[in-house]
C-alpha positions in Angstrom: -2.7 1.2 17.0 -4.5 -0.5 14.2 -4.5 -4.0 15.8 -0.8 -3.7 16.6 0.4 -3.4 13.0 1.6 0.2 13.5 3.1 1.8 16.5 3.7 5.5 17.2 6.9 7.2 18.1 5.4 7.9 21.5 4.7 4.2 22.1 8.1 3.1 21.0 9.9 5.6 23.2 7.9 4.5 26.2 8.7 0.8 25.4 12.3 1.0 24.3 13.6 -0.5 27.5 11.0 -3.3 27.7 12.7 -6.7 27.7 10.4 -8.2 25.2 10.7 -5.4 22.6 13.3 -5.6 19.8 13.8 -2.7 17.4 14.9 -3.4 13.8 16.4 -0.9 11.4 15.2 -2.1 8.0 16.5 0.7 5.9 17.1 0.0 2.2 17.2 2.3 -0.8 16.9 2.0 -4.6 20.2 1.5 -6.4 19.8 4.9 -8.1 19.8 6.7 -4.7 23.4 5.8 -4.1 22.9 5.5 -0.3 24.5 3.0 2.1 21.9 2.0 4.6 24.3 0.1 6.9 26.7 3.1 7.0 23.8 5.4 7.9 22.7 2.9 10.6 26.2 3.0 12.1 26.1 6.8 12.1 22.7 7.0 13.9 19.8 4.8 14.8 17.1 4.4 17.4 18.6 3.2 20.6 19.0 -0.6 20.7 18.1 -1.2 17.1 19.7 -4.0 15.2 20.3 -3.7 11.4 18.4 -6.0 9.0 20.1 -6.2 5.6 17.4 -7.0 3.0 20.0 -7.9 0.4 21.9 -10.4 2.7 19.0 -11.9 4.6 17.7 -13.3 1.3 18.0 -16.1 -1.2 21.5 -15.3 -2.3 21.4 -18.0 -4.9 18.7 -16.2 -6.9 19.5 -13.8 -9.7 16.6 -11.6 -8.5 17.1 -9.0 -5.8 16.4 -9.8 -2.1 14.1 -12.8 -2.6 12.8 -14.5 0.5 15.4 -16.8 2.1 14.6 -20.4 3.1 13.1 -20.6 6.6 16.1 -22.3 8.1 18.4 -19.5 6.7 16.1 -16.9 8.1 16.0 -18.6 11.5 19.8 -18.7 11.6 20.1 -15.0 10.7 17.5 -14.0 13.4 19.3 -16.1 16.0 22.6 -14.3 15.3 20.7 -10.9 15.5 19.2 -11.8 18.8 15.7 -11.9 17.6 13.7 -14.8 18.9 10.3 -16.3 19.7 7.9 -14.4 22.0 9.4 -10.9 21.3 7.5 -7.8 20.1 9.3 -6.7 16.9 9.1 -3.1 15.8 10.6 -2.3 12.4 11.5 1.1 11.0 13.4 2.6 8.1 15.4 5.7 7.2 13.0 6.9 4.5 9.9 7.0 6.8 7.7 4.2 5.3 9.5 2.5 2.5 11.4 -0.7 3.2 10.2 -1.3 6.7 6.9 -2.9 5.5 9.0 -5.4 3.4 10.7 -6.6 6.6 7.4 -6.6 8.5 6.0 -8.8 5.7 9.1 -11.0 5.8 8.7 -11.6 9.6 5.0 -12.3 9.2 5.6 -14.7 6.3 8.2 -16.5 8.4 5.7 -17.0 11.2 6.2 -14.0 13.6 2.8 -12.7 14.7 3.8 -9.8 17.0 5.5 -7.5 14.6 4.7 -3.8 13.8 6.0 -0.9 11.7 7.0 2.4 13.3 4.7 5.0 11.7 6.8 7.7 10.2 10.0 5.8 10.8 13.4 7.4 11.5 12.6 10.8 10.0 9.6 11.3 12.3 11.7 10.1 15.3 14.5 12.6 14.4 12.1 15.5 13.8 10.6 14.9 17.2 14.1 15.2 18.8 14.1 11.8 20.3 17.2 9.9 21.4 19.7 8.4 18.9 22.8 6.3 19.2 25.6 5.2 16.9 27.6 2.0 16.3 26.7 -1.7 15.9 24.2 -3.2 18.3 24.8 -6.8 19.3 22.1 -8.7 21.2 22.4 -12.1 22.9 21.5 -15.0 20.6 17.9 -16.3 20.8 16.0 -19.1 19.1 13.7 -18.0 16.3 11.2 -20.6 14.9 10.6 -19.9 11.2 7.4 -21.4 9.7 6.9 -20.2 6.1 3.3 -19.1 5.3 3.2 -20.3 1.7 -0.1 -18.4 1.1 1.6 -15.1 1.8 4.0 -15.2 -1.2 3.4 -15.8 -4.9 5.8 -16.7 -7.7 5.6 -16.0 -11.5 3.5 -19.0 -12.3 1.1 -18.2 -9.6 0.7 -14.6 -10.9 0.4 -15.8 -14.5 -2.4 -18.1 -13.4 -4.1 -15.4 -11.4 -4.1 -13.1 -14.3 -5.5 -15.8 -16.6 -8.3 -16.9 -14.3 -9.2 -13.7 -12.5 -9.0 -15.6 -9.2 -7.3 -12.6 -7.5 -6.6 -9.0 -8.3 -3.1 -7.8 -9.0 -2.2 -4.3 -7.7 1.1 -2.6 -8.6 2.8 -0.2 -6.2 5.0 1.5 -8.8 4.6 5.1 -10.0 1.9 5.7 -12.7 4.6 6.5 -15.2 6.4 3.2 -14.7 3.0 1.4 -14.6 2.1 2.9 -18.0 5.5 2.2 -19.4 6.3 5.9 -19.9 9.3 5.9 -17.6 12.3 3.6 -17.6 12.8 1.1 -14.8 15.6 1.8 -12.3 17.1 -1.6 -13.0 18.7 -2.1 -16.4 17.5 -4.7 -18.8 13.8 -4.6 -17.8 10.9 -4.0 -20.2 8.6 -1.1 -19.3 4.9 -1.5 -18.7 2.6 -3.6 -16.5 1.0 -7.0 -16.2 -2.2 -7.1 -18.2 -5.3 -6.5 -16.1 -3.3 -5.2 -13.1 -4.4 -2.1 -11.1 -2.2 0.7 -10.0 -2.0 2.0 -6.4 1.3 3.9 -6.1 2.7 3.3 -2.7 3.2 7.1 -2.1 -0.7 7.4 -2.2 -0.9 5.5 1.1 0.9 8.2 3.2 0.4 11.7 4.4 3.6 13.5 5.5 5.4 10.2 5.8 2.9 8.5 8.0 0.2 6.0 7.0 -3.2 7.4 6.1 -6.1 6.5 8.4 -8.3 3.5 7.6 -11.0 5.5 5.9 -8.5 7.3 3.6 -6.8 4.0 2.8 -10.1 2.4 1.7 -10.9 5.4 -0.4 -7.5 5.1 -2.1 -8.1 1.5 -3.0 -11.6 2.2 -4.1 -10.4 4.9 -6.4 -8.1 2.5 -8.1 -10.9 0.1 -8.8 -10.0 -2.6 -6.2 -12.7 -4.9 -5.1 -12.0 -5.5 -1.4 -14.1 -8.6 -1.3 -11.6 -10.5 -3.5 -8.1 -11.8 -2.9 -5.2 -9.5 -3.8 -1.7 -10.1 -5.0 0.6 -7.1 -4.6 3.6 -6.3 -6.9 6.1 -3.5 -7.5 9.7 -3.3 -8.7 11.3 -5.9 -6.5 8.9 -6.8 -3.7 9.7 -3.9 -1.4 6.8 -1.4 -1.9 4.5 -4.2 -2.7 4.8 -5.0 1.0 3.6 -1.5 1.8 0.4 -2.3 -0.1 0.1 -5.5 1.9 0.5 -3.6 5.2 -2.1 -1.0 4.1 -4.5 -3.8 3.2 -4.0 -5.5 6.5 -4.7 -2.2 8.3 -8.1 -2.0 6.7 -8.8 -5.7 7.6 -8.2 -7.4 4.2 -6.6 -10.7 5.0 -6.4 -12.5 1.7 -3.3 -10.7 0.5 -0.1 -12.1 -0.9 3.1 -10.5 -2.3 4.6 -11.4 -5.7 8.2 -11.7 -4.5 9.9 -11.4 -7.9 7.7 -8.5 -9.0 8.8 -6.5 -12.0 12.4 -7.5 -11.6 11.3 -10.9 -12.7 8.3 -10.2 -14.9 9.9 -7.3 -16.8 13.1 -9.3 -17.4 11.4 -12.1 -19.3 10.1 -12.3 -22.9 7.7 -15.1 -22.3 5.1 -13.1 -20.3 2.8 -10.4 -21.6 3.4 -6.7 -20.9 1.0 -3.8 -21.5 1.8 -0.1 -21.9 -0.3 3.0 -22.2 
């Protein structure tokens, strides 16, 4: 499906026992949801799935949430999880299509090429009465070679320069109310609003009933937001999670010049030395 970026529940069920396939539960939720993704994983998950903790497999020295770890730290974490070179990685989450694209993007940014997202995630799997299991899954250690793709990730100075020069378009995955500064941010201490000149494509607009829209509908969604698909794109959101959903959707329609602003609004909205627009 879609050049291997998405897989269906049918495909995954058929390939669960394949020796080269590893399934990853990438569930993560906003702090305001008061959910414990690891506890939910222990209660039920797709058979054989290992748990990827976005907050722990991260740059833990940063004050910002779940920033990309250093390649050597990522390689070490993957080895302990039993994820290695030459495997087909399938990522899903408990919300359907929320945090899984972030982990898909992380793997891709760290050099993995054969990684896909389960379309519809765990909710679709459960709704179709497919097998589940509980408890922690431990796989034999494997070597993972991490090679950071510097072009896939942007920092604050990169985004400030992009906005000043117009060298790329910035699209924001947050809700229209947060984008316009009409709703408070879920994280305390952040200003409300948006980066000047940025466009808004709420991540929820990419899905129908929890599954990714088809390519034509995705293109129409981006067109309606004013995105010029001939130009490079930087995606952003609250903390780099749903920005990765935009990156996945853009990859599905064949747009390759896409990078994610890792700090996103958690960084930009927490500073006074960068411009913010409202309205």
